[in-house]
Steps between C-alpha positions, in 0.01 A plus 500: 500500500378264769538122484251331733483130576143383554377443854495154660298247304296204616578134433174373655357362175743227401412446135453866407722618214773737619368801308166474681630483857334771713653702779511351847339682793848642577523618139167679528625674815843591357405626153339828614806566717717500187294794374574698816878454450523624141741789439279645223164455327554304179339629181474143371506157657622200299385172647533129443163344419544239777222532757736564793679785316175655375344478847808661653483789253126552547535499879754779454226692315720483190359694207547521211592133497623313194517118505806380310509134397878476473541596866375154600715334604731759351873527447744787531498524120121515470481767771771710332321467164174616655669795669689596182166528318353749750390840379768759576236739636468270803724580796377267771406137442449201730528137399344216701641156427675187618825347612739385383469755214470812721787408731717399204432830325557710812826312566613542140429874506660555842807289433442315827253248641159648576257280693129565451261329738125509447360855526851649461557807287813659351536842342708510181665829405720562196596769252346506157195350333305184575724318250806595706388292799682199354830681569447484876324690774529604860279249683355618830296262714185667633495404869215307656325657797613366839 
């Protein structure tokens, strides 16, 4: 499974509700680069409905894409619940969301602090079913290009 933090968002419109903030020009440049770094092609993409997360996923050509309300703003518990409900026929899934939930979950699973900046991605690997993720995982940062 891949955990992907959305690309850089814009703060140009001061009174815009957080969920509706778009990507910045840097975010639009970086999002397609995430796609090039992926270690596998996900069968399913789970995505926060926030504009910046959805835009990041679409710029990665993510399909099929499922918007999941409880991923905004998200929590480690809501992410684990969503993952636990996945169909066991799926092998490769990506999730696009937000901090602090993603970094908290990755840190919890790794047993050490994992920092996720915008457009960062980590690969989670574990033994067992989707429900077993809550027991911990090997968390591998997917490097950014130089």
